[in-house]
N, C-alpha and C positions, 0 to 999 in steps of 0.2 A: 503494499500500499504506500502510495505517495501523496503528499499534498501538492495540488496543482492549482494554479491560478492563471488568468491572463495577464497582459501587461499592466492593466489598471489595478491589479491585486484585489479586484472584487469581481465575483465572489471566489473564496478559497474553499476547495472540496478535496476530500480524500478518495482516491481512486486507484484501481489495479493498473499497472502500466507494464509494458513489455517493449523492450528495445531489441530488434533483431536485425541482421543484415539482409534477410530474405522477406520482402514485404508480401510476396505471395503467400508464404507460410504464415507470417504474422497476422495477416488480415483474415484468415480462415475463421477465427473465432472472435476477433475483435469487434467492438461496437463502434469505434471511432478511431480516426487516424489524427495524430498530432505531430507537427513539425517542431519549430523552435519556440513555439508559445507566444508569438507577437501579436495574436489577435487580442485586442484590449479587453473584451469582455468574456463571455462564457461559451464562445463558439467551439473552443478546443477542450471543453470540459464536458465529462458525462453528467447526467442529471445527478443531483444529490441522492446519496444512498443507492445509486445503481451499482450492481455488482459486475457489470460488463468490463472488459479489458480495453484499455487504451493502447493503441500501437503507436509507439514514438518511432518516428521515421528516419532519424537523423543518421543512423548507421548505414542506411541505404542510400549512399550518396555517389555511386559510380556513374561515370559518363559511359554510355553503351555505344554511341556512335556520334560522328561529327563530320560534316562535309564542308570543307573549307571553300568550295566553290559556291555553294548556295547559303551557307550559314545555318543550315539545319542541325540542331543538336537534339539527340535523344538521350535522356538521362534518367535515373531513378528519382522518384519523387522527394527523397530526403536530401538532395543536392542543394546546398545553400547558396544564395545569391553572392555572398562573400567569396566562397570557393570558385564559383563560376567566373566572377570578375578577375580574380587573381590569375586564373588559368588562361582566360580567353582575351582579356583586354590587351595584353602584350602582343597577341596575334591579330590585333585589329577587329575584334568582335566584342559586343556588349549586350546586355539584356535590352530587348526593344523598349521596355517600360520599367521603371524602377520606382518602389514606394520610398518612404522616408527612412527605411532601415535596410542594411544589407543582411541582417540575421533573420532571413525568411527562407523557406524552402520553396522548390519549384512547385511541389503539391499545394503548399499554402498560397502561393501566387495564383494558381488556378482557382482553388476554392474561393478565395476572396475577390478574384478577377480584378487585381490590383490596378491602380492607375498611378500616374505620376504627373510631374510638371510638364509633360509634353502631351496630355491627353487631347488637347485641342488640335494636335496635329497627327498623333499616332494611336489614339484610342486606348483601350485597355489591354492588358496582357493577353486576354483571351483571344483577341484579334489575330495574334501572332502564333497561336498554338495551332498545330496541324493534327495532331493525334494524341490520344490517351490511351493507356492500358488500365483498366479498372476492374476491381472485384466488386460486384453490386450485391446488395442484401440478400438476394436469393441464392447466393453463392457462386454464380458464374463469373468467370474472368472474360472481359470483353475488350476488344478494340473498339475505340469510340472516336468518331470524328464527324465532320460536316457531311459525310457520305454514308457512314456506318453508325446506325443509332443516333441520328442527328438530334432527336428530342432530348435524349440523355446527355449529349454533348451540350446543348444549350442549357440544360438544367444544371450541369456540373459547373459551368463557368459562372462564378459568383454564388454558388449553391452552399457555401459554407460547410463542405464535406459531408452533407446530408444525403447525397445521392449514391454514395460508395467509396470504396478506398481507392485512391490514385496510386497506382504501382509506379508507372513511369510516364514522362511527358516528352513529346516532341515539339520543339518550338524553334522558330526561325530567329536567330540572333541578328542584331543590326550591325552592319560594317560601319566602323568609325575611322576617321582619317588620322586620329592620334589618340593617346590615352589621357589628354588633358581637355579642358574646357575653357571657353571664353566666358567670363561673367561680368554683367554690368548691373550695378545696384545704385538706387537713389531713394533718399527718404522724402516723405511727404507729410504735410501737416493736418490732414483730415481724412476721414473716410471717403469722401467725394473725390479728393485728389488721388488717393491710392487706387480707387475703384477705375477712375479714368485712365490712370497710368498703366494699370494691369491690362485693361482691355486694349489700349494702344499697343503695348508690347506684344500681346498675342497676335496681332496682325502681322508681324514680321519676324518674331523669334520662336524657335521650336520649343523652348523651355521657358516658362513663366511661373511666378509665385510671388505671393505678398504675405508679410507678416504684418499684423496690426495690434495696436494697443487697446484692450477692452476695458482697461481699469480707470479711464477718466471719462468725463462727461464734457459738455460745453463745445466750443469751436473746434478744440483739438481732438474730439472723440474720434477714435479709430485712426488716428495718425499711424504711420507705419513705414515700411521699407519695401520697395518693389525690386525683385530680382529676375533678371533674364539671362538666358545662357544658350550656348551652342557649343558643338564639338570644335576644337581648335585645329586649324589646318597644320600640316607638319612644319611649315615656317613659323607659325606662332608658338608652337609647343616647345617646352624646355627638351633638352637633349636626353635627359635621363627619365626613366618611367617613374610614375608615382608609386611609393611603397604602400604596404598595407596601412590602413588607418590606424592610428593609436588611439587609446581611449582611457579615461581614468575610472576607476571603480568607485561607485557611490557606497559609502559604509551604511550598514543597517542600523543607524542611530537616530534617525529623524523621527520624533514623535508627531503623531497626528496633530494637525493644526498649525504646523509650521508654515505650510503654504496656506496663507490666507489673503484676504484682500489688501492688507497693508504691505506684506511681503511681496505679493504679486505686482502690486503697483510699483514698488521699488525696483524689482527686476525688470519690469516693462520700461521704466524711465531709463535704467541703465542701458538696456538693449537698443533702445531708440538713439540715445545720445551717443553711443559708441560709434555710430555711423557718421562719417564726415557729413558737413552740409552740402558739399559738392558730390556729384555723381563719382563712382568709383569703377574703374576698368581694370580687370586683372585676369590672369590665366590661373586656374584652380584645378585641383584634383577631382575625381569623381566623388571622394569622400566629403569634400567640401560642398560640392554642388548638390548631391543627393542625399547624403547620410549625416547631417550635422547631428541628429539626435544620437547618434552612436558615439559621440565624444565623450559621453559619460555612460558607462555600462550600468544596467540596472537603475536608472534614473528615476523610475517609479517609486524608489524608496524614499524620494524626497517628500512624497505626499503621506508618509507615515503608514501605520498599520491599516488604517481604514481605506486607503488607497484612493483612487480617483476613476472618473469615467471621462472618456473622450466623446464629445458630441459632435459628430460630422454629418452636416446636412448639405443638400444641394437644392437650390430654387432657381427660378429663371434669373437671368442677368438683368437685375432691375436694382439701382442704387437705392431708391426708396424703400424698397422691400427689406434690403439689408440694414439700412439706418434704423428702421423700425424694429427689426429683430434684435440687433444689438442693444437698442434702448430697452427692450423687453428683458434680455438677458442681464443687463445691469440693474434693472428695477427688481428682478427676482434675487439680487444679491450675488449675481455671478461676476466672477473675474477670473480671467485666464492668462497664462504666460505663453504657452505654445498656441498661438491663434494664427490660422493659416487660410488665405484665400487662394484658390485655384480656378483658373478658367478651364471650363470643360467643353468638349465638342460633342459629336453625335452619341446617342446612347449605345452601349455594347449590345452583342446578341445574346448574352446570358440572360435567362429569365428573371434572375434576381441581382443582376449587375447593377451596381450603385450609380455610376455617372451617367449623366444625360446632358444635353445641351443646357448650359446655365453657368452659374458659380458656386463653388463648393466652399465651405467654411467649416473648420474644425476648431473646437474648443476644448481645452482641458478643464474639468470641474472637480475640485477637491470634494471627497465624500465626507461631510461632517456627520450626517446620519443618512442611512438608507432611505428614510421616509423623506427627507429633504431632497435627496437626489432625485427620487422617484417624481416627486411633486414638480420639481424644476423640468425634468424631461417631458413630463406630461404637458406642461404649459408650452414648452418650446415645440413639441411635436405638433400640437394644435395649430400653432402659427405655421409650421412648415406645410402641414396638410392643407390649410386653407390657401396656400400660395402655390399649390401644385408640386411640392417637393417631396423628399424622402431623406431617411438617414442610412448610413453606411453600417450594414450588419457587422462587418468585421471590427467595429468600434464599439457597438452597442452593448449595454448590459440591462437597460431599463425599459426599453419599448414594450408595448403590449401587442397581443395578437390582433386586436381590434385595429390599432393604429397602423401595424404592418400591412393589413388588408387595404387600408386606405391609401397606402403609399405605393405598393406595388401591385399594379393591375393584372400582372401575369401569375399571381399566386395560385390560382386554380389550376393553371397548365403545369406549374411545378409540382403541386401535390399529386396531380395525375401521374406524372413521370415516377414520383417516388412510390406511389401505389403499384404501378406496373412492375418496377425492378425490385421492390423491397416490400411485398405484400404484409410481411410480418413486422415491419419497422425495426429490423435488427441493427440498422445504422441509426444512431441516435446521439443527441448531445443535450446540454442543458439549454443552450439557445433554441434548438428544436422543440423541446418540451415547453418552453416559454412562449414562443411564437407560432408554432405550428402543432397544435394538440393532436393527440393520436386520433380521437374521434373525428377530427376534421380531415385527416388522411382517409379514414374509412369511408365518411360521407362522400369525399371527392371520388373515390374509386367506385362507388355505387352509382354515383351520377353520371360517371363516364362509362359504365358498363364493363369495368375492368375486373 
């Protein structure tokens, strides 16, 4: 038995775990697969008191094939993005999409259908996946693609591991001209200025993101820093390749409550003022561009034993909507340090894929009490639903099944796929129990005649 939690350190559950090199064997009796545990909430946890085994995939990390002409990589689901980048970036290839951490596995990248700073150009990770090998709930091992079992393929992209165990992934890596990136950043004094600058940057830059300050009101509310990037040409890049990113370890000594409105406001002010008043142009490593959160390992410890929840939503690209949303967040007592705007393009093909055309906003919310966090998420969800948006399931720990149904219109199609390939619901998680109750799966199966 092992204590498991997501990156937000809430909830914490005790579970049976097994780590094996052979995922085909490990998945025969497991109820869930888990990679490096970077989903923030309960997606990679079994339901509380569940006696089923969690298959930890990290030892199944072999590359099975790679075609240097096309960039197609086939690898076991436990291969980490960190190892992939370390091996293939010197050879001129990189993941087509990167999240904010390198400590994720290929299987996890598929299950969350991750997106990054380049979503407005390159879409989600699933767009670049050609084929999967999976063990589904009824015990079969299947090859899954857009041509073979296409409904299962669409349900698995962003399906949070609930459609089966991903054994290996075939994905097309992106060819890059150098292992370095050109970055330009500039700070702005209001939400409106940040929003306008982010939208303008996305018209001509392949990677864009903005950090904003949620801790102050008035004319400076939402002040922030807009960052845009692209891969450096060989002429722009330093001669030496970037090394592995170094990080500091956060000690487990922070009591709950250290991250509060006052300390977050101080951190936000320091982060904003450390950027020069003038725009900054420089050549940076992938770690700097994509994985700044990895500069401190286990940084969730800063939120104490009670942990935190990350609230990530997406709504249409409308400044007024986001100004009202941020005002609501502050009015509910919210304050966040890691607060990120991203511009997003067309929706992915996954039935539960998160991004759609609009603007994404991510907020970190310290958990003072579970009741307070639940109430805040309920209010924020109501606003997001009213404005045609949705939340990211890979970050969520508090959304209800009713809210999920109003956010994701393809939920019935997803449930029908689950019922077809896993009629006994052998694949299960705490997130699945919270958001997709068993009786709903059965009702969907009956309705579809499955």
